[in-house]
C-alpha positions in Angstrom: 90.1 113.0 98.1 86.3 112.9 98.8 86.7 110.7 101.9 88.6 113.5 103.7 85.9 115.9 102.7 83.0 113.7 103.9 82.1 116.2 106.6 81.1 118.7 103.9 78.7 116.3 102.3 77.3 113.6 104.7 74.3 112.7 102.5 76.0 110.9 99.6 79.0 110.4 97.4 79.4 109.8 93.7 82.3 109.7 91.2 82.7 110.1 87.5 85.5 109.6 85.0 85.3 111.1 81.5 85.0 108.7 78.5 88.6 109.5 77.5 89.9 109.1 81.0 91.2 112.7 81.0 89.0 114.1 83.7 87.6 112.8 87.0 85.1 114.3 89.4 84.2 113.2 93.0 81.4 114.8 95.1 80.2 114.6 98.6 76.6 115.8 98.9 74.9 118.0 101.5 71.3 117.7 100.4 69.5 121.1 100.6 67.6 121.7 97.4 65.9 118.7 95.6 66.7 115.9 97.9 66.0 113.2 95.3 68.6 111.3 93.3 68.0 113.6 90.4 69.8 116.3 92.3 72.9 114.2 92.9 76.3 115.1 91.5 78.4 114.9 89.4 75.6 116.0 87.2 75.6 115.7 83.4 73.9 117.9 80.7 73.5 117.5 77.0 76.0 114.6 76.9 78.7 117.3 77.0 78.9 119.1 80.3 79.5 117.7 83.8 79.5 119.6 87.0 80.5 119.4 90.7 79.1 122.3 92.7 79.3 123.5 96.3 76.9 126.2 97.5 73.5 127.6 96.5 72.2 129.7 93.6 69.4 131.5 95.5 67.6 132.9 92.4 67.6 129.6 90.5 63.8 129.6 90.0 63.9 132.9 88.2 66.9 131.9 86.0 65.3 128.5 85.3 62.1 130.2 84.1 64.2 132.5 81.8 66.0 129.5 80.4 62.8 127.5 79.8 61.4 130.4 77.8 64.5 130.2 75.6 64.1 126.4 75.1 66.1 124.7 77.8 64.6 121.6 79.4 65.3 120.2 82.9 65.2 116.8 84.6 65.5 117.9 88.2 64.3 120.6 90.6 67.9 121.5 91.6 69.9 124.7 91.3 72.8 122.6 90.0 71.1 121.8 86.7 70.3 125.5 86.3 74.0 126.3 86.4 74.6 123.7 83.7 71.9 125.1 81.5 72.9 128.6 82.0 76.5 127.8 81.0 75.3 125.9 78.0 73.2 129.0 77.0 75.4 132.0 77.9 78.9 130.6 78.4 81.0 132.4 81.0 78.4 135.3 81.0 76.1 133.0 83.1 78.0 134.2 86.2 76.3 137.6 85.8 72.9 136.0 86.4 73.7 134.3 89.7 72.8 135.5 93.1 74.5 133.0 95.3 77.4 131.5 97.1 79.2 129.0 95.0 82.3 127.3 93.9 81.8 124.9 90.9 83.7 123.3 88.1 82.2 122.3 84.7 84.0 119.9 82.4 83.3 120.4 78.6 84.0 117.0 77.0 83.9 118.5 73.5 86.3 121.3 74.1 88.3 119.4 76.7 88.3 122.4 78.9 87.4 123.0 82.6 85.4 126.1 83.6 85.5 126.9 87.3 84.1 129.9 89.2 83.7 131.3 92.6 81.1 133.7 94.1 81.5 137.4 94.3 82.4 137.6 98.0 84.3 134.4 98.5 81.8 132.5 100.6 82.6 129.1 99.1 86.2 127.9 98.7 88.1 126.6 95.6 91.7 125.4 96.0 93.8 124.1 93.2 97.2 122.7 92.2 98.6 122.7 88.7 101.8 121.1 87.4 103.1 118.0 85.5 100.3 118.4 83.0 97.6 118.0 85.7 95.0 120.3 87.3 93.7 119.2 90.8 91.1 121.1 92.7 89.1 120.7 95.9 86.9 122.6 98.4 89.5 122.2 101.1 93.3 121.8 100.9 93.1 118.4 102.7 91.6 117.1 99.4 94.7 118.1 97.5 97.0 116.6 100.2 95.1 113.4 99.8 95.8 113.5 96.1 99.6 113.7 96.9 100.1 117.4 96.7 102.9 118.4 99.0 102.0 120.2 102.3 104.7 122.8 102.7 104.1 126.0 104.7 104.7 129.3 102.9 107.2 131.1 105.3 106.4 134.6 104.0 102.7 134.1 104.8 103.7 132.7 108.2 105.9 135.8 108.9 102.9 138.1 108.2 100.6 136.0 110.3 102.9 136.0 113.3 103.7 139.8 113.1 100.4 141.2 111.8 97.8 138.5 112.3 97.2 138.5 108.5 95.8 135.3 107.0 95.6 136.9 103.5 98.0 138.7 101.2 96.2 141.8 99.9 98.7 142.0 97.1 98.0 138.4 95.9 94.4 137.3 96.3 95.2 133.8 95.3 97.9 133.1 97.9 97.5 130.5 100.6 99.7 129.4 103.5 101.0 126.4 101.4 103.4 126.6 98.6 102.1 125.4 95.2 98.5 125.6 96.4 96.4 128.5 95.1 92.9 129.6 95.7 90.6 131.0 93.0 90.0 134.5 94.1 86.4 135.7 94.8 84.5 137.1 91.8 86.8 135.2 89.4 86.6 132.3 87.1 89.3 130.1 85.4 89.6 128.1 82.3 91.9 125.1 82.1 92.6 123.9 78.6 93.7 120.2 78.9 95.0 119.9 75.4 97.2 123.0 75.6 97.9 122.5 79.4 97.1 126.2 79.8 95.4 127.9 82.7 93.9 131.4 82.7 92.1 133.4 85.4 89.6 136.2 84.8 87.6 138.6 87.0 83.9 138.8 86.2 82.6 141.4 88.6 83.7 144.4 90.7 82.4 147.6 92.2 83.5 150.9 90.7 84.9 153.4 93.1 84.2 156.2 93.3 80.6 156.1 92.1 78.0 158.8 92.0 75.0 158.4 94.3 71.8 157.4 92.5 69.7 158.4 95.5 69.4 161.8 97.1 66.2 161.4 99.0 66.8 159.8 102.4 63.4 158.1 102.6 63.9 156.7 99.2 67.4 155.4 100.1 66.0 153.7 103.2 63.1 152.2 101.2 65.5 150.8 98.6 67.8 149.4 101.2 65.0 147.7 103.1 63.6 146.3 99.8 66.9 144.8 98.7 67.6 143.3 102.1 64.1 141.8 102.2 64.6 140.3 98.7 67.9 138.8 99.7 66.4 137.2 102.8 63.4 135.9 100.9 65.7 134.1 98.4 67.9 132.7 101.1 64.9 131.1 102.8 64.6 128.6 99.9 65.4 125.2 101.3 64.1 121.7 101.4 65.6 121.1 104.9 65.2 122.7 108.3 66.3 126.3 108.5 67.3 128.6 111.4 69.6 131.5 112.2 72.5 132.6 114.3 71.8 135.2 116.9 74.2 137.4 118.7 73.1 140.4 120.8 73.9 142.8 117.9 72.0 144.6 115.2 72.9 142.5 112.2 71.6 139.1 113.1 68.6 140.6 114.7 67.8 142.5 111.5 68.0 139.2 109.5 65.6 137.5 111.9 63.2 140.5 111.7 63.2 140.2 107.9 62.5 136.4 108.2 59.7 137.1 110.6 58.1 139.5 108.1 58.2 136.7 105.5 57.3 133.5 107.4 56.5 134.5 111.0 58.4 133.4 114.1 56.8 130.0 114.6 59.4 127.3 115.3 62.3 129.5 114.0 65.3 128.2 115.9 68.2 130.5 116.7 71.7 129.6 118.0 74.0 131.6 120.1 77.3 131.4 122.1 77.1 132.9 125.6 79.8 133.5 128.2 78.2 134.0 131.7 80.3 136.2 133.9 82.4 137.6 131.1 82.2 141.4 130.7 81.3 141.1 127.0 78.7 138.4 127.4 75.6 139.1 125.4 73.1 136.8 127.1 70.8 139.6 128.2 70.7 141.2 124.7 70.2 137.8 123.1 67.3 137.0 125.4 65.7 140.4 124.8 65.9 140.1 121.0 64.6 136.5 121.1 61.7 137.5 123.3 60.9 140.6 121.1 60.9 138.5 117.9 59.3 135.4 119.4 61.9 132.9 118.3 63.2 129.8 120.1 66.8 130.4 121.1 69.4 127.7 121.9 72.7 128.6 123.4 76.1 127.0 124.1 78.5 128.2 126.8 82.1 127.4 125.7 84.7 127.4 128.4 88.4 126.8 128.7 87.9 123.0 128.9 85.7 122.9 125.8 88.2 125.2 124.0 91.1 122.8 124.8 89.1 119.8 123.6 88.0 121.4 120.4 91.2 123.3 119.5 93.0 120.6 117.5 89.8 119.7 115.6 89.2 123.3 114.7 92.8 123.6 113.4 92.3 120.5 111.3 89.2 121.9 109.7 90.5 125.5 109.3 93.8 124.3 107.7 95.2 127.9 107.8 95.8 130.1 110.9 93.0 132.0 112.5 93.1 135.2 114.6 91.2 134.5 117.8 89.3 132.0 120.0 86.1 133.3 118.6 86.6 130.8 115.7 86.6 128.0 118.3 83.4 129.3 119.9 81.8 129.6 116.5 82.6 125.9 115.9 80.5 125.1 119.0 77.5 127.1 117.7 77.4 125.1 114.5 77.7 121.8 116.5 74.7 123.0 118.5 72.7 123.5 115.3 73.5 120.0 114.2 72.4 118.6 117.5 69.0 120.3 117.0 68.7 119.0 113.4 68.9 122.5 111.7 70.9 122.2 108.4 70.8 125.8 107.1 71.5 128.9 109.1 71.1 132.5 108.0 73.6 134.9 109.6 74.3 138.7 109.6 78.0 138.5 108.6 79.1 141.1 106.1 77.1 144.1 107.4 80.0 145.5 109.3 82.2 145.6 106.2 79.5 146.8 103.8 77.8 149.4 106.0 80.6 150.5 108.3 80.1 148.7 111.7 83.5 148.9 113.3 84.8 151.8 115.4 88.0 151.8 113.3 85.9 153.4 110.5 85.3 156.6 112.4 88.7 158.1 111.7 88.4 157.3 108.0 85.2 159.2 107.8 86.5 162.1 109.9 89.6 162.4 107.6 87.2 162.5 104.7 85.2 165.3 106.3 88.4 167.2 107.3 89.2 167.5 103.6 85.7 168.4 102.5 83.3 169.5 105.3 84.9 170.6 108.6 81.6 171.9 109.9 80.0 168.5 109.6 83.2 167.0 111.1 82.7 169.2 114.3 79.2 167.9 114.5 80.2 164.3 114.2 82.9 164.6 116.8 80.5 166.1 119.2 77.9 163.4 118.5 80.4 160.5 118.9 81.1 158.9 122.2 83.9 160.8 123.9 86.2 157.8 124.3 85.9 157.2 120.5 86.1 160.9 119.5 89.4 161.1 121.5 91.1 159.3 118.6 90.9 162.6 116.7 94.1 164.6 117.1 97.0 166.2 115.2 98.1 162.8 113.7 94.7 162.2 112.3 94.5 165.7 110.9 97.8 165.3 109.2 96.7 162.0 107.7 93.6 163.7 106.5 95.5 166.5 104.9 98.3 164.4 103.4 96.9 160.9 103.1 99.4 159.5 100.6 102.4 160.6 102.7 100.7 159.2 105.8 100.3 155.9 104.0 104.0 155.7 103.0 105.1 156.5 106.6 102.7 153.9 108.1 103.7 151.2 105.7 107.4 151.7 106.3 106.9 151.9 110.1 104.8 148.7 110.2 107.4 146.9 108.1 110.1 147.9 110.5 108.0 146.7 113.4 107.4 143.4 111.8 111.1 142.8 111.1 112.1 143.7 114.6 109.7 141.5 116.5 112.1 140.2 119.3 110.8 136.6 119.3 111.6 135.9 115.7 114.8 134.1 114.7 117.1 136.4 112.7 117.6 133.9 110.0 113.8 133.5 109.5 113.4 137.3 109.2 116.3 137.6 106.9 114.9 134.9 104.5 111.2 135.5 104.7 110.6 139.0 106.3 108.6 140.5 103.4 105.7 142.6 104.7 102.2 142.2 103.2 100.9 145.2 105.1 98.6 147.3 102.9 96.2 150.1 103.0 93.1 151.1 101.0 93.9 152.8 97.7 90.9 155.2 98.1 91.2 157.6 101.1 87.5 157.6 102.0 85.1 155.7 104.1 83.8 153.8 101.0 87.5 153.1 100.1 88.2 151.4 103.4 84.9 149.5 103.3 85.8 148.3 99.8 89.2 147.2 101.0 87.8 145.3 104.0 85.0 143.7 101.9 86.9 142.6 98.9 90.7 142.7 99.6 91.5 142.1 103.2 89.1 141.3 106.1 85.7 139.8 105.2 87.0 136.8 103.2 88.9 135.5 106.2 85.7 135.7 108.3 83.8 133.8 105.5 86.6 131.2 105.5 86.2 130.6 109.2 82.4 130.3 108.9 82.6 128.0 105.9 85.0 125.5 107.6 83.2 125.6 111.0 79.8 125.1 109.5 80.8 122.4 107.0 82.8 120.6 109.7 79.3 119.7 111.0 77.6 119.4 107.7 75.7 122.8 108.1 75.2 125.5 105.5 75.5 129.3 106.3 73.7 131.9 104.2 74.4 135.6 104.4 71.7 138.0 103.3 73.9 141.1 103.5 76.2 139.6 100.9 73.8 140.2 98.0 75.6 141.8 95.1 72.8 144.2 94.2 72.6 145.4 97.8 76.4 145.9 97.8 76.3 147.9 94.6 73.6 150.1 96.1 75.4 150.6 99.4 78.6 151.7 97.6 76.7 154.1 95.5 75.6 156.0 98.7 77.6 158.8 100.3 79.5 158.1 103.5 76.9 159.9 105.6 74.4 157.0 105.0 76.8 154.7 106.9 78.1 157.0 109.7 75.8 159.8 110.9 75.3 161.6 114.2 78.0 159.4 115.8 76.2 156.1 114.8 77.7 153.4 112.7 75.5 151.6 110.1 73.1 154.5 110.1 70.9 153.3 107.2 70.5 149.8 108.7 69.3 151.4 112.0 66.8 153.6 110.2 65.5 150.6 108.2 65.1 148.5 111.4 63.9 151.1 113.9 60.3 150.0 113.6 61.2 146.3 113.7 63.5 146.0 116.8 63.7 147.4 120.3 65.1 151.0 120.3 67.8 150.2 122.8 69.2 147.7 120.3 68.8 149.8 117.2 70.2 153.1 118.6 72.9 151.8 120.9 76.3 153.3 120.3 78.0 150.5 122.0 79.5 148.1 119.5 80.2 144.6 120.9 81.8 142.2 118.6 81.4 138.4 119.0 84.1 137.8 121.6 84.8 135.0 124.0 86.9 135.3 127.2 90.1 134.4 125.3 92.5 135.9 127.9 91.0 133.8 130.6 91.1 130.7 128.5 94.8 131.3 127.6 95.5 131.2 131.4 94.1 127.7 131.7 96.8 125.2 132.5 95.9 122.8 129.7 95.7 125.7 127.2 99.1 127.0 128.4 100.6 123.6 127.8 99.2 123.8 124.2 100.8 127.3 123.8 104.1 126.1 125.1 104.0 123.2 122.6 103.2 125.6 119.8 106.2 127.7 120.8 108.4 124.6 120.9 107.4 123.6 117.3 108.2 127.1 116.0 111.6 127.1 117.8 112.4 123.7 116.3 111.4 124.9 112.8 113.8 127.9 113.2 111.0 130.4 113.3 111.3 131.6 116.9 114.4 132.1 119.1 115.0 129.4 121.7 114.6 132.0 124.5 110.9 132.2 123.8 110.5 129.0 125.7 111.6 130.7 128.9 109.2 133.6 128.6 106.1 133.9 130.6 102.9 133.3 128.5 101.0 136.5 127.9 97.2 135.9 127.7 95.5 138.5 125.5 91.9 139.4 124.6 90.7 138.3 121.1 91.2 141.7 119.4 94.6 142.6 121.1 97.0 143.9 118.5 100.1 142.1 119.9 98.5 138.7 120.5 101.7 136.8 119.8 101.2 133.8 122.1 97.8 133.1 120.4 99.5 133.1 117.0 102.3 130.8 118.3 99.6 128.5 119.6 97.8 128.3 116.2 100.8 128.3 113.9 102.6 125.7 116.0 99.6 123.4 115.8 99.3 123.7 112.0 103.1 123.0 111.6 103.1 119.8 113.7 
């Protein structure tokens, strides 16, 4: 099991079997905090508890100090031992203390119980299989397959990926693409009682919607936001190995670098980027401008169709489940670049778009909210928004704003019909597995859709891509925007702090306007990280891979045989009907 996960921990391996032979732990170590043998795992505490842990507890010094004041003693300088002491002191309530990204399991030899937990946003993975009086878990599913767990695709998940592009089921947060394998949902813990052979899952944290704003003064809101983001960055700089950052041409990664610069200065800070010269969405100029303004040393990789074709199968191996676009393959190249330059830990701006409202799809949600409550402000916002974006507002949006629940019912039914009538799908496959997972936010507001994308459907898949790609190269990614105190604060603010005067992420722009170039801070053009996917899909070698993916799906009874005679349709990364891309990925995973 640990051998197939060696890429996640290239710095060491250890194993442990409990005295009674009922529990066994294996660990591959990526040394980041306390590089000595005292920080190695599995780690033991009080001759009772044993832990394996993946991730970081960023506020471990503060928790350690609190525990020492109450009598706890420590043998190492690691955050791993702090988790053990916290659990011994507070039980499952220890999770409330942690600011971090983590998946860990603690075996209690006295109680013969396993306690396992996952961080609030789902940055670190935890997969498990239970049956035949056993409980098996691993950071990646290939660890379970190595233990003999059957690898069998879940056809209903496959149906929704092929028709919607979904890699999650919003109605079942523990579902995976493989039958019998579950994931522990984010912000949850589980208890497995060996003697009773019983498993229970529990949620330990959530954000209450709707909440009343605690801040009414704009200057105070901006000050608090800046303070929380700075605190988060400061904690995520704690490392005993070289540290750098990702850098796109956008606001989020630039903001993280600006906060780092305020704490430690720009000297020798390495940043890593993917650029695509000649592509209309290439961000080379913006990346160069930000790097020059902040005085950091930027390294870039230029993925092309040949690199994509060479890396594709390796990326599928590491991802294990389908992914939505070629940007995942490009991201894989960025982390490889970081490894080549000896940087182990990278900070990144992921999460800001979901928490603060960074996608243009959020405009209509805000407009519908204003249509119900403040039409004068709605008129102002429509006038302030770029005309091409404001053109989305019409009678259908007004009707959805006036009758949101009826609009939801209509849209869910329509989308389900569209899924079932996709012409490429074999009729028998649709008949057997065509159950739609399409879902919409329960709260009809901007904060409601941000909550949905942050916690139910959207962000976690991006975190999954980043975890697999970074750990494939033995790198660690830290995300300052995913600080739970910052998230609680942001969800307590009215929608107007996220979208204002036609700008997305308004409060972030205000907080950074004295730190970054004005043309970056106050640009209304949103460019997501996007490679020239359509051009790559037109490459001869990639087209051969697509056709092979189609062939696999035809032989599995998923697609009609006539698909093999259809012309391949290259599409951009964010195209809604990117079917040939999905056939490419799904076919590779099913081989």
